[in-house]
The first five atom37 places (N, CA, C, CB, O) and aatype in JSON, in Angstrom:
{
  "aatype": [20, 20, 20, 20, 20, 20, 20, 20, 20, 20, 20, 20, 20, 20, 20, 20, 20, 20, 20, 20, 20, 20, 20, 20, 20, 20, 20, 20, 20, 20, 20, 20, 20, 20, 20, 20, 20, 20, 20, 20, 20, 20, 20, 20, 20, 20, 20, 20, 20, 20, 20, 20, 20, 20, 20, 20, 20, 20, 20, 20, 20, 20, 20, 20, 20, 20, 20, 20, 20, 20, 20, 20, 20, 20, 20, 20, 20, 20, 20, 20, 20, 20, 20, 20],
  "atom_mask": [
    [1, 1, 1, 1, 1],
    [1, 1, 1, 1, 1],
    [1, 1, 1, 1, 1],
    [1, 1, 1, 1, 1],
    [1, 1, 1, 1, 1],
    [1, 1, 1, 1, 1],
    [1, 1, 1, 1, 1],
    [1, 1, 1, 1, 1],
    [1, 1, 1, 1, 1],
    [1, 1, 1, 1, 1],
    [1, 1, 1, 1, 1],
    [1, 1, 1, 1, 1],
    [1, 1, 1, 1, 1],
    [1, 1, 1, 1, 1],
    [1, 1, 1, 1, 1],
    [1, 1, 1, 1, 1],
    [1, 1, 1, 1, 1],
    [1, 1, 1, 1, 1],
    [1, 1, 1, 1, 1],
    [1, 1, 1, 1, 1],
    [1, 1, 1, 1, 1],
    [1, 1, 1, 1, 1],
    [1, 1, 1, 1, 1],
    [1, 1, 1, 1, 1],
    [1, 1, 1, 1, 1],
    [1, 1, 1, 1, 1],
    [1, 1, 1, 1, 1],
    [1, 1, 1, 1, 1],
    [1, 1, 1, 1, 1],
    [1, 1, 1, 1, 1],
    [1, 1, 1, 1, 1],
    [1, 1, 1, 1, 1],
    [1, 1, 1, 1, 1],
    [1, 1, 1, 1, 1],
    [1, 1, 1, 1, 1],
    [1, 1, 1, 1, 1],
    [1, 1, 1, 1, 1],
    [1, 1, 1, 1, 1],
    [1, 1, 1, 1, 1],
    [1, 1, 1, 1, 1],
    [1, 1, 1, 1, 1],
    [1, 1, 1, 1, 1],
    [1, 1, 1, 1, 1],
    [1, 1, 1, 1, 1],
    [1, 1, 1, 1, 1],
    [1, 1, 1, 1, 1],
    [1, 1, 1, 1, 1],
    [1, 1, 1, 1, 1],
    [1, 1, 1, 1, 1],
    [1, 1, 1, 1, 1],
    [1, 1, 1, 1, 1],
    [1, 1, 1, 1, 1],
    [1, 1, 1, 1, 1],
    [1, 1, 1, 1, 1],
    [1, 1, 1, 1, 1],
    [1, 1, 1, 1, 1],
    [1, 1, 1, 1, 1],
    [1, 1, 1, 1, 1],
    [1, 1, 1, 1, 1],
    [1, 1, 1, 1, 1],
    [1, 1, 1, 1, 1],
    [1, 1, 1, 1, 1],
    [1, 1, 1, 1, 1],
    [1, 1, 1, 1, 1],
    [1, 1, 1, 1, 1],
    [1, 1, 1, 1, 1],
    [1, 1, 1, 1, 1],
    [1, 1, 1, 1, 1],
    [1, 1, 1, 1, 1],
    [1, 1, 1, 1, 1],
    [1, 1, 1, 1, 1],
    [1, 1, 1, 1, 1],
    [1, 1, 1, 1, 1],
    [1, 1, 1, 1, 1],
    [1, 1, 1, 1, 1],
    [1, 1, 1, 1, 1],
    [1, 1, 1, 1, 1],
    [1, 1, 1, 1, 1],
    [1, 1, 1, 1, 1],
    [1, 1, 1, 1, 1],
    [1, 1, 1, 1, 1],
    [1, 1, 1, 1, 1],
    [1, 1, 1, 1, 1],
    [1, 1, 1, 1, 1]
  ],
  "atom_positions": [
    [[30.0, 50.53, 40.66], [29.0, 49.74, 39.97], [28.52, 50.49, 38.74], [27.82, 49.4, 40.9], [28.41, 51.72, 38.75]],
    [[28.24, 49.76, 37.7], [27.77, 50.41, 36.49], [26.28, 50.14, 36.3], [28.56, 49.91, 35.26], [25.7, 49.26, 36.95]],
    [[25.69, 50.9, 35.43], [24.29, 50.7, 35.11], [24.21, 49.89, 33.83], [23.54, 52.06, 34.96], [24.61, 50.35, 32.76]],
    [[23.68, 48.68, 33.94], [23.58, 47.81, 32.79], [22.19, 47.81, 32.21], [23.98, 46.41, 33.15], [21.25, 48.38, 32.76]],
    [[22.09, 47.16, 31.08], [20.81, 47.03, 30.41], [20.87, 45.75, 29.6], [20.51, 48.28, 29.5], [21.9, 45.4, 29.04]],
    [[19.74, 45.06, 29.56], [19.63, 43.83, 28.79], [18.54, 44.04, 27.75], [19.31, 42.6, 29.72], [17.47, 44.56, 28.07]],
    [[18.82, 43.65, 26.53], [17.88, 43.88, 25.43], [17.47, 42.53, 24.86], [18.5, 44.79, 24.33], [18.3, 41.78, 24.34]],
    [[16.18, 42.23, 24.95], [15.63, 41.03, 24.33], [15.17, 41.43, 22.94], [14.45, 40.41, 25.19], [14.32, 42.3, 22.79]],
    [[15.74, 40.8, 21.92], [15.43, 41.11, 20.53], [14.47, 40.04, 20.03], [16.73, 41.18, 19.64], [14.76, 38.84, 20.1]],
    [[13.31, 40.48, 19.53], [12.25, 39.56, 19.15], [11.75, 39.84, 17.74], [11.09, 39.63, 20.15], [11.87, 40.97, 17.25]],
    [[11.2, 38.81, 17.09], [10.84, 38.95, 15.68], [9.56, 39.75, 15.4], [10.7, 37.61, 15.09], [9.39, 40.24, 14.28]],
    [[8.66, 39.88, 16.38], [7.41, 40.59, 16.11], [6.83, 41.19, 17.39], [6.39, 39.66, 15.46], [7.27, 40.89, 18.5]],
    [[5.85, 42.04, 17.19], [5.25, 42.77, 18.3], [4.56, 41.85, 19.3], [4.25, 43.78, 17.78], [4.69, 42.04, 20.51]],
    [[3.83, 40.85, 18.8], [3.14, 39.94, 19.71], [4.12, 39.24, 20.65], [2.35, 38.89, 18.91], [3.88, 39.15, 21.86]],
    [[5.21, 38.76, 20.09], [6.23, 38.09, 20.92], [6.8, 39.07, 21.95], [7.37, 37.53, 20.04], [7.0, 38.71, 23.11]],
    [[7.05, 40.3, 21.51], [7.62, 41.31, 22.43], [6.66, 41.63, 23.57], [7.97, 42.59, 21.66], [7.08, 41.79, 24.71]],
    [[5.38, 41.74, 23.26], [4.4, 42.04, 24.31], [4.29, 40.88, 25.31], [3.01, 42.34, 23.69], [4.19, 41.11, 26.51]],
    [[4.31, 39.65, 24.8], [4.26, 38.48, 25.68], [5.49, 38.44, 26.59], [4.15, 37.18, 24.86], [5.38, 38.21, 27.79]],
    [[6.65, 38.65, 25.99], [7.89, 38.61, 26.75], [7.94, 39.73, 27.79], [9.1, 38.71, 25.8], [8.4, 39.51, 28.91]],
    [[7.48, 40.92, 27.43], [7.48, 42.03, 28.38], [6.68, 41.68, 29.64], [6.91, 43.3, 27.72], [7.11, 41.97, 30.75]],
    [[5.53, 41.05, 29.45], [4.7, 40.65, 30.6], [5.41, 39.59, 31.43], [3.33, 40.12, 30.12], [5.4, 39.65, 32.66]],
    [[6.03, 38.63, 30.76], [6.73, 37.56, 31.48], [7.97, 38.08, 32.2], [7.14, 36.45, 30.51], [8.27, 37.63, 33.31]],
    [[8.68, 39.01, 31.6], [9.87, 39.59, 32.22], [9.48, 40.33, 33.5], [10.58, 40.56, 31.25], [10.14, 40.19, 34.53]],
    [[8.4, 41.1, 33.44], [7.96, 41.84, 34.63], [7.64, 40.89, 35.77], [6.72, 42.69, 34.29], [7.99, 41.15, 36.92]],
    [[6.97, 39.79, 35.46], [6.64, 38.81, 36.49], [7.89, 38.09, 37.0], [5.63, 37.78, 35.95], [8.08, 37.94, 38.21]],
    [[8.74, 37.65, 36.09], [9.95, 36.92, 36.44], [10.87, 37.72, 37.35], [10.7, 36.54, 35.18], [11.41, 37.18, 38.32]],
    [[11.05, 39.0, 37.04], [11.99, 39.83, 37.78], [11.33, 40.67, 38.87], [12.72, 40.74, 36.83], [12.01, 41.4, 39.59]],
    [[10.01, 40.56, 39.0], [9.3, 41.33, 40.02], [9.35, 42.82, 39.77], [9.87, 41.03, 41.37], [9.47, 43.61, 40.71]],
    [[9.27, 43.22, 38.51], [9.33, 44.64, 38.17], [8.0, 45.32, 38.5], [9.67, 44.83, 36.68], [6.94, 44.69, 38.4]],
    [[8.04, 46.59, 38.89], [6.81, 47.3, 39.22], [5.89, 47.52, 38.02], [7.14, 48.63, 39.84], [4.68, 47.66, 38.18]],
    [[6.46, 47.54, 36.81], [5.67, 47.66, 35.59], [6.39, 46.94, 34.45], [5.43, 49.15, 35.22], [7.6, 46.71, 34.5]],
    [[5.61, 46.6, 33.43], [6.18, 45.89, 32.28], [7.06, 46.83, 31.47], [5.05, 45.3, 31.39], [6.74, 48.01, 31.32]],
    [[8.18, 46.31, 30.96], [8.97, 47.12, 30.01], [8.12, 47.34, 28.75], [10.34, 46.42, 29.67], [7.35, 46.46, 28.36]],
    [[8.28, 48.47, 28.13], [7.51, 48.77, 26.92], [8.25, 48.25, 25.69], [7.27, 50.29, 26.79], [9.4, 48.61, 25.47]],
    [[7.6, 47.4, 24.87], [8.25, 46.93, 23.64], [8.5, 48.1, 22.69], [7.37, 45.85, 22.95], [7.67, 49.0, 22.56]],
    [[9.65, 48.07, 22.03], [10.04, 49.12, 21.09], [10.29, 48.52, 19.72], [11.3, 49.87, 21.6], [10.91, 47.46, 19.61]],
    [[9.82, 49.18, 18.68], [10.06, 48.72, 17.31], [11.43, 49.22, 16.87], [8.94, 49.23, 16.34], [11.78, 50.38, 17.07]],
    [[12.19, 48.33, 16.26], [13.53, 48.66, 15.77], [13.59, 48.28, 14.3], [14.65, 47.93, 16.59], [13.82, 47.12, 13.97]],
    [[13.38, 49.25, 13.4], [13.43, 48.98, 11.97], [14.84, 48.56, 11.58], [12.98, 50.23, 11.15], [15.82, 49.13, 12.05]],
    [[14.92, 47.57, 10.73], [16.22, 47.13, 10.25], [16.79, 48.17, 9.3], [16.11, 45.75, 9.55], [16.05, 48.79, 8.53]],
    [[18.08, 48.36, 9.34], [18.74, 49.39, 8.53], [18.4, 49.23, 7.06], [20.25, 49.32, 8.73], [18.53, 48.15, 6.49]],
    [[17.97, 50.32, 6.44], [17.7, 50.33, 5.02], [16.35, 49.75, 4.64], [18.75, 49.58, 4.32], [16.04, 49.67, 3.45]],
    [[15.55, 49.37, 5.58], [14.24, 48.76, 5.28], [13.12, 49.72, 5.64], [14.07, 47.42, 6.03], [13.11, 50.3, 6.73]],
    [[12.18, 49.9, 4.72], [11.04, 50.76, 4.97], [9.79, 49.98, 5.32], [10.77, 51.63, 3.77], [8.86, 50.52, 5.91]],
    [[9.77, 48.72, 4.98], [8.6, 47.87, 5.17], [8.42, 47.55, 6.66], [8.73, 46.57, 4.35], [9.37, 47.18, 7.34]],
    [[7.2, 47.69, 7.15], [6.91, 47.41, 8.56], [7.18, 45.96, 8.92], [5.47, 47.75, 8.87], [7.41, 45.63, 10.08]],
    [[7.16, 45.08, 7.92], [7.43, 43.67, 8.18], [8.91, 43.45, 8.51], [7.04, 42.82, 6.95], [9.26, 42.47, 9.18]],
    [[9.76, 44.35, 8.05], [11.19, 44.21, 8.28], [11.61, 44.98, 9.52], [11.98, 44.7, 7.05], [12.33, 45.98, 9.45]],
    [[11.15, 44.51, 10.66], [11.47, 45.17, 11.91], [11.66, 44.12, 12.99], [10.37, 46.19, 12.31], [11.07, 43.04, 12.95]],
    [[12.48, 44.47, 13.94], [12.63, 43.66, 15.14], [11.94, 44.44, 16.25], [14.15, 43.35, 15.48], [11.76, 45.65, 16.15]],
    [[11.58, 43.74, 17.29], [11.0, 44.38, 18.46], [11.91, 44.13, 19.64], [9.57, 43.85, 18.75], [12.44, 43.03, 19.82]],
    [[12.1, 45.16, 20.45], [13.01, 45.1, 21.58], [12.25, 45.25, 22.88], [14.08, 46.18, 21.46], [11.3, 46.02, 22.99]],
    [[12.69, 44.5, 23.87], [12.22, 44.67, 25.24], [13.48, 44.98, 26.05], [11.43, 43.38, 25.79], [14.36, 44.13, 26.2]],
    [[13.55, 46.2, 26.57], [14.75, 46.65, 27.29], [14.51, 46.51, 28.79], [15.1, 48.12, 26.91], [13.53, 47.01, 29.33]],
    [[15.44, 45.82, 29.44], [15.37, 45.62, 30.88], [16.54, 46.36, 31.51], [15.39, 44.08, 31.26], [17.7, 46.0, 31.32]],
    [[16.23, 47.4, 32.25], [17.27, 48.16, 32.94], [17.79, 47.33, 34.1], [16.72, 49.55, 33.44], [17.03, 46.64, 34.79]],
    [[19.1, 47.39, 34.32], [19.73, 46.6, 35.38], [20.73, 47.47, 36.13], [20.43, 45.33, 34.8], [21.94, 47.25, 36.04]],
    [[20.22, 48.48, 36.87], [21.14, 49.36, 37.59], [21.96, 48.56, 38.61], [20.37, 50.49, 38.3], [21.43, 47.78, 39.39]],
    [[23.24, 48.79, 38.57], [24.13, 48.09, 39.48], [24.34, 46.63, 39.12], [23.59, 48.17, 40.87], [24.94, 45.87, 39.88]],
    [[23.85, 46.25, 37.96], [24.0, 44.87, 37.46], [23.63, 43.86, 38.54], [25.45, 44.61, 36.97], [24.44, 43.02, 38.92]],
    [[22.41, 43.96, 39.03], [21.96, 43.13, 40.14], [21.42, 41.76, 39.72], [20.91, 43.85, 40.9], [21.3, 40.87, 40.56]],
    [[21.1, 41.58, 38.45], [20.55, 40.29, 38.02], [21.67, 39.26, 37.88], [19.79, 40.44, 36.69], [22.7, 39.52, 37.26]],
    [[21.44, 38.09, 38.48], [22.46, 37.04, 38.48], [22.37, 36.18, 37.21], [22.3, 36.15, 39.72], [21.53, 36.4, 36.34]],
    [[23.26, 35.22, 37.13], [23.3, 34.34, 35.95], [22.0, 33.6, 35.73], [24.43, 33.34, 36.1], [21.58, 33.38, 34.59]],
    [[21.36, 33.21, 36.82], [20.08, 32.49, 36.72], [19.02, 33.37, 36.06], [19.6, 32.02, 38.12], [18.28, 32.91, 35.18]],
    [[18.94, 34.63, 36.47], [17.97, 35.57, 35.89], [18.29, 35.82, 34.42], [17.97, 36.9, 36.66], [17.38, 35.87, 33.59]],
    [[19.57, 35.98, 34.09], [19.96, 36.21, 32.71], [19.69, 34.99, 31.84], [21.44, 36.59, 32.63], [19.3, 35.13, 30.68]],
    [[19.88, 33.8, 32.39], [19.57, 32.57, 31.65], [18.07, 32.48, 31.39], [20.06, 31.31, 32.44], [17.64, 32.04, 30.33]],
    [[17.26, 32.91, 32.37], [15.81, 32.91, 32.19], [15.39, 33.91, 31.11], [15.1, 33.24, 33.52], [14.5, 33.62, 30.31]],
    [[16.03, 35.08, 31.07], [15.74, 36.06, 30.03], [16.12, 35.51, 28.65], [16.49, 37.37, 30.29], [15.38, 35.67, 27.68]],
    [[17.26, 34.86, 28.59], [17.7, 34.25, 27.33], [16.69, 33.2, 26.87], [19.09, 33.61, 27.5], [16.33, 33.16, 25.69]],
    [[16.23, 32.36, 27.78], [15.27, 31.32, 27.45], [13.95, 31.92, 26.96], [15.02, 30.42, 28.66], [13.35, 31.4, 26.02]],
    [[13.5, 33.0, 27.58], [12.27, 33.66, 27.14], [12.4, 34.15, 25.71], [11.93, 34.85, 28.06], [11.5, 33.94, 24.89]],
    [[13.51, 34.78, 25.4], [13.73, 35.29, 24.04], [13.85, 34.15, 23.04], [14.99, 36.17, 24.0], [13.23, 34.19, 21.98]],
    [[14.64, 33.16, 23.37], [14.87, 32.06, 22.43], [13.61, 31.24, 22.17], [15.96, 31.15, 22.96], [13.45, 30.69, 21.08]],
    [[12.71, 31.16, 23.15], [11.45, 30.43, 22.96], [10.58, 31.09, 21.9], [10.69, 30.34, 24.29], [9.66, 30.46, 21.36]],
    [[10.87, 32.34, 21.59], [10.1, 33.07, 20.58], [10.99, 33.51, 19.41], [9.43, 34.3, 21.2], [10.73, 34.53, 18.77]],
    [[12.02, 32.72, 19.15], [12.94, 32.95, 18.03], [13.69, 34.28, 18.13], [12.17, 32.91, 16.72], [13.96, 34.93, 17.12]],
    [[14.0, 34.67, 19.37], [14.77, 35.89, 19.58], [16.05, 35.59, 20.32], [13.94, 36.92, 20.35], [16.48, 34.44, 20.39]],
    [[16.66, 36.62, 20.86], [17.91, 36.46, 21.6], [18.06, 37.62, 22.59], [19.12, 36.4, 20.64], [17.33, 38.61, 22.53]],
    [[19.02, 37.46, 23.5], [19.31, 38.46, 24.51], [20.65, 39.11, 24.2], [19.31, 37.84, 25.93], [21.63, 38.43, 23.92]],
    [[20.67, 40.44, 24.26], [21.92, 41.19, 24.1], [22.14, 42.01, 25.35], [21.88, 42.11, 22.84], [21.2, 42.45, 26.01]],
    [[23.4, 42.22, 25.68], [23.74, 43.09, 26.8], [24.21, 44.4, 26.22], [24.85, 42.44, 27.73], [25.09, 44.44, 25.36]],
    [[23.62, 45.48, 26.69], [23.92, 46.81, 26.15], [24.88, 47.53, 27.08], [22.64, 47.64, 25.96], [25.26, 48.67, 26.81]]
  ]
}
């Protein structure tokens, strides 16, 4: 089994904080994932940043239903889900 990770990419900090709280509840996590700022390459302006919510998935235990729910959370806030 491998250790997976799912990254929800969001347009701003507020969206990332909301999603982090919802992800913790949805997946029954002991604590919320911490939103991380990801500056876009070559941009110095704070407005030009994406925010990431990283969900660790050791052993790739989350099923398609859980991944679809993560995708829906991100897309509802103009973001998307990436698998790392």
